[in-house]
N, C-alpha and C positions, 0 to 999 in steps of 0.2 A: 323414796319410800322403800321400806322392806317389811317383811312379815316377821313376827316373833311369837314365841311360845310363852304362855303365862302359867300361873300356878294351877290352873284346872288340870294340867297334864300330870301333876305330881301324884304318884301312886296309881295312875291310870294307864299311861303309855299305850294307847290303842294302836298307834302306828299306821293308820290308814293313810295318813299324810305322806309317809315315807315312800309308799308305793307310787304316788302320783308326781312326786317332785322330779322335774326334768333335769335338775342340776345337782342333785344329791347334796343338799345343804343342811341336812339334819344330823345332829350329833347326839349321842346317847349317854346319859348319866345313869346313876344307880336307880333313880326313881322318876326321871322325867327326860324329855327330849328338849333340845334347843335348836334354833336356826342360826347359822352363821350369816350375819347381815351382809358381809362383803361378798358372799357367794349367791345370796338370794337375788333372783332376777325380777322379783315383784310380779310374777305371773298370776299369783292368787289361786292357783288350782288346789293348794293344800287347805286353804281356809274352810271351804264347804265340806271337805272330807272328814273334818274332825267332829265327831258326834258329841263332844263335850265342850265345844266352843273355846278351845284352848289356844287357837291361833288367831291373831289379830294383826291388822296393819299398825305400824309404829306411829301413825298419825293420831291414834285415839288418845283421849285424855288419860293421863296416868300411866302411859306406856314407857316412860323414861326408865323406870326401875327395871322393867322386863327387857328393854333393849340392852341395858348394861349387863344383865345376867346372861342373856343370849350371847352377847359379844364375848364375855369373859369365859364362859364354860365351853363355847364352841372352839376355843383355842386349846383346850386341854382334854376334852372328852373325845372318844373315837367317833369317826364318821360312821353313819349307818345308812345302808342303801337298800336293805331288804326288810320287809315287814316281819316282825316276830310276834309271838303270842303275848298278849298283855298279862300282867300279874293275875294270878287266879282270884284274888280278892278285890280286883279293881272296881267292881260294881258298888261296893260299900263306900267308896271314896268319891264317886263321881259328883255328888252334890255338896260335898263338904266345903266349908269356907276356911280361910286362913291356913291353907295347907303348907304354904312356904314356911311359915314360922314353926309349924308342928313337925313336918316331915322332910324338908329339903335336905339332901345329902350331896356334899360336894364331890364325893367319889374320887378324891385325890389322895 
């Protein structure tokens, strides 16, 4: 099992998770974070830190798409080890649905 970041993170990037990760397995894209599955040690400390419920175990139904996205983009986005400020307008996006289709940026 590993943890992964889903579309709730898009346009929010709150980064509380980055601060608690003991193995620095988060990677930063233009408008979201991902977890590198091969680096995640499945400790679970990041999941409760996310106030927008964007981190889930890969065992949940429907997680296959997000596991692939996390794998793919953690290979090309830079590693992040320190919390940064979220986007100034993140509050207006926190409850929005279908953010992947509307806002996802590959940042490559």
